[in-house]
N, C-alpha and C positions, 0 to 999 in steps of 0.2 A: 505492498500499499505505497511507504513511504518512498518507493523508486517512481512508483509513480505518481505521485503528490510532487515528487523533484522533477521527473521531466516535464511535466506542465508546467511548474514553473520556470524550467529551463527555457519551454516554448514560449511561455509569454514574453521572457525577458527578451529571446531573440528578438520576436515580432516588436516590440517595444525598440529595441536599437534599428530596426529594419524603418520603421516608421518614421524615426530621429530623423535616419539618413535621407529621406525621402523630402522632407519638407526641408533641410539642408540644399538638398538637389533642387528643390523648386527656387529656393532665397535666389542660391547663385548666379542662375541667367543675368537678373537685374543687375549683375555687378561680374559679371565675368569672372575674371584670375585675379580683380580688384582687390587685396588687401591692406593697401596701406592707408593711411590717413589722409580724405577726400580733399581737391583742389577745391576749394568755392569761387565761381563765379557769379558775380550779379546782374541781373536783369531789371530795367525799369521800362516798361511798356504800357499804353494806356490801352487796357482791358474794357474799359466804361468810358462813357465819356465823348462828347465828336468824335474824338479822333478815336476810336474803339474799330474801325474800319483798318486802321491802319495796327494796332499795339493786338489784336485780336488773333491774329496769323502771326505776331511777331513773337507773341507767347506759345502759342501750341506748334512753332517750330522750335521753339529752345526746348521745350520739355520733349518733343521728341530725341532732340538732338544729345541731349541728357541719357535718353535710352538706350540712345545706338550708340552712346560712345562707353559706358558702364557694362553693356551687351558684351561688347570685344575686349575686356578687363581693363575698360579706364584709358588714363594716359600712366604707362610705364606701372601699373599696379596699383596707383591711385585713381578710385573712384570719381568721378565728377559730382558735385552738386551745383547744379544752375539755382538761386534763389532769385523767385522772381517776388516781384511787386507790382502791383498795378498803380498808377500815376494817377490815371481818374480825370487824365488830360489837363490835370492841373501842374500847373512852374511848381506849386509851393509844395503839392505832395511828392512830386518826381526828387526835388531839393531833400525833403523829409528822408525819402527814401534812399536815396545813395546815400546821404549822411550813417544812415541806419545800417546799409551794406559794409559800410568802410567799418563801422564800429564791430561787424564780422570777420572781419579780415578775408574779405573778399579779395583776390587778385587782380581783376577786372572788372568792368560794368560795362556790358552792353544795353542798346538803350540811350538815349528814350526814343520817339517814337515821332516827336514833333520838334520842329526848328528852336520855337521858343523855350519848350522842354530844355532842351540839349542847352541854348545858350545860358538857360541859368544854370548849369551845373560845373560850366569851366572854371570858376573860382572854385569852387567846393575839390573838385578831384585835383586841380591843381596843386591847392594846398594839403593837402592828402596823399599827392601823388600816386595818382591810381588810376591806371589805364582806361580811359574811357573812348569806347569803341561806339557812334552815333548810329542811331537807323534812320535818321532825318536829312532834307534832301537840300537844306541852305549855306550857301557860301559862308556865310559869316561864322558857322561852326568851325570851319579850318582856315577861314582867314581874316587876319593873318594866323598863323602860324601857332596854336599852342601847343610845346610838347608832347603834354600826355592826351591829347585830342586829336582823334580820328573817325571815319565816318566810313558805312560801307554805300549808303545810298548815295546816287547819283546826283551832282551838284544841280541845281536850278541854273548856273550859269552856261551848262553843257548844254540842260534840256532848253533852254530859249535859243542858244545859237543852232541847234538842229530845227527850229521851228520858223529862225530866220532864213535860213537857207529853205526851206519848203515855200516863204513867201517871196522869195523871192523866183525860184523856180514855178510859179503860179503868175507873178507878176502881180502882187500884194504891197501896195506901199500907203493907204490907208487901213487904220487899225485903233479899234477901240479896245482898254482894257478894264475888265471888272474883275477885281481880284480880296479874297477874303482878308478882313483886318484883324489879321494876328502875324506873329514875325513869318512865316512862311509866303503870306501872300506880299509883303510887305517887300522882303529880300526879290520874288519873282517881278514883281512890278518895276523893279529897281532897274533889275536887268534887263526886263523888256523896254525898257526908257532909253536907258544907256547904248544896248545892242541895234535895237531898231533906228535910233536916230544916228547914230554910225554908218547904219545900212542905207540912209535914207528915206523911212518908212516915217510915214506922220501921224503920229500919234491924236487923234481927233478928239478922245474923250477917257476921263479916268473916272471910275466909279466902285464903290467898296461895297460888302456884306458882312455882316456876323456871321458867325460860324453856327448860329442859330436858326436862322430869318430863315423862313418859310414861302417868301416872295420877294423877288426881285422885278417885278414888272416896273416899276417908277425909274430906276436905275436904268432897264433896258429901253421904254420909252424916249428917255433923255440920249440914248445911243442911238435909237433906231434914227433921231431927226438927224444927228450927223454925219449920218450914210456913209458909214464905214466898208470898207471891203470885205473884213474878217472883227470877229469879235475875239478876241483872247482873254479867255477866264481862265483864274489862278487861285487855285483852291483844292480845298481834300474835301472827300465827301462827308454830308448829302448838298452841300450847296451847289456844287456845281450841274446835278442833276437838277436842281430847281432850274439853274439857269437856263439848261438846255431846254427844259420843259417849257418854262417861259418864250423861249424864242421864240420858238414850232408856235405858242398860241399867239404871239405878236406878230407872227407874220414876219419874221425879220428871215432874208433870204441870202444876210452877207455869211461869210466862212464862218462855221465856231470853230475854235483849236484852242485847247487844251492843256493842262501840265499833264507833267508822271504822277498827279497825285490822285488821278482817279483811274489808276493802274489798278482796278481789280473788279471784281462781281458784282460788287456794292453797286457800283457807277450805273452798270446796265440795269440790274433790279431795277433802282430807284429811278433813273430815267427813261426806262421802258423803250418806245419807238422812237421818244425826241432825240436816243444818244445815236440814232441812224446818220452816216456823213462826219462825225464829230473825229477830229485829227487830232492826237499827242502823242508827244514822244514819250517811250515806256522802255524798260529793261526789256530782255528777250523772253523772258520765259511766258511771258504770257501770249507768243507767238512762235511757238518752238518749234512748230510743226512748218511754220514755213522758214527755219533757220535752216543755212544751206551745212549740210552731214560735213560739209569740211570744216565748219566753224566752231574752234575751241573749247566755247561753251556748250557744244550742244551735248554732250555726253555729263555732261556736268546736273544741266536744265532738266536732262529725264531722269537722270538719275534721283534727283529733288522731288520731280516730278512724282513717279514710282514709289518712293518712300511714304513723302507728304499721303497721298492717297491713298494707300496701303494702313497709314494710321488711322486717318480722321473721314474716310469714304469722302471726301472731294477734291477739288482741284484748289493748288496753291495759287497765291498771287504775288507779284512783285515785292510785298512788304514783308512779306515771312522769309522771300530771297534775301532780303537785308541783315533780318537776326542769323541766317542761316552762313550768311560771311561772315560775318563778326564774330558771331563762337568759331566757327574754323578758325580762324585769325587766330584767336586766342589759345584754341588747343593747339593749332600747331608750334606758335611759340613756347606753351607747355611743356610741350614734348622736346624741346631743342635745350629750353634753359631752366627748367623747371617752375616753381614759384614765385619767382626773384620778379616785382613789381617792376622795375626799373629796364633788369636784363628785357622783360616781355614788353615793353616800352622801345625798346630800342630792336627788338627782334621785329616787329611788326613796323616801324617803321623803315628798315631796310629790308623788307618783303619785295620782290620780285616776282613776275609771271606768276601770281597768285589768281589762277582761272575760277572764280565764282559766278553766282547769278547774275549780279548786278554789273559785270563785265570781267575786262583781264585786270586786275590791278595790277602797278607798281610803285610804290609809294617811295617818297623821298623825303629828307630834312625838309623842304620846302612845298611839298607835296603830302597832303596828310590825308587825303580821298583816294589819289595814284588812278583815276581816270582821265579819260577824255568823250568829248563826244559822238564818240565811236558806242563809246559804251549803249547807247539808245539806240532804238530804232525808231520808224517813224511810223504810227499806229494810226489805221482808220477801222471806224463803227460799221461794221457790214451785216445786214441779216441778222444782227445782236451777236456778232462774234466780231475779233480782233484778227486783222490780218495786214501784212506789213504791206504799209501805203507806198503807191507808186510815184 
């Protein structure tokens, strides 16, 4: 009897051990072979508020990247922990979040989503000497150069340059500008005015709108009276979608050109049929199928798309791509130099031929964006889909 009891105990013990091992095995894939102290990367994205169409895909991408890096063993055995804060599209919340992350010992911060939020962080990250890789577009983020600040979003200076090329090709020399009343809109308007005048393009009207405004017919009625050949709207959703609808409602026949701030599905959903014919500069991700197979970005665009679709069962967009590039830059630097913030900063500054979603990056001490206007495709919306404009 005692022998049978002992046997039952031994069997139970063996089963218990197997269950423990299975539980451990189930946990391990999340971190692969990573067994060392985690590398902490901070992230600040506008997951809520007016800029959520930008921040939501950025945060989704960050979570996807953390899981993928850790599933393959982390970085030299160190799991990556990406600590994400929602900025709520507010500059004050962004600064508070960044200070919190710095206090937690992050090696770098990726984000924020907006130009104004990024500008608000310049002093904070400089004093703390923590690298910031912004996902926003305004050229003022990196000009003048701040040693600790980089960005992966293509700059508005290059976006405007691509639109100027288009205007020259189409014989457009009279335009009106309507821009969102924030740092992104102001920076874009400044570039349109400066580059437009240099290209001998007459600006017949300048109007603005708030990022929560739901009707722009008053501004557009004034613009209509000036008879421009094209209207250039500079903003991020939902404002540009309202502009597109109001343009159609007012029977305005001028070309409608927009910024790279509309390069996501949200604009198509909000604008509906009013989006038809809108032309804008954008990263190549949304027109990936039109990109030549010889383009060095083609394989990277395809991989990001495949991974994002598998994780979230929807298409990725340009804004998520900015976070993808930022996190990959930090991860590559960590792999080379470890968690030394000064060395990470230097490594990013010296990165060359980094093929990302936003373009092929070549950073220098004088250029912390590392892109040219060639990073942009010129896109037209036809039949509710994006295509490279001819």
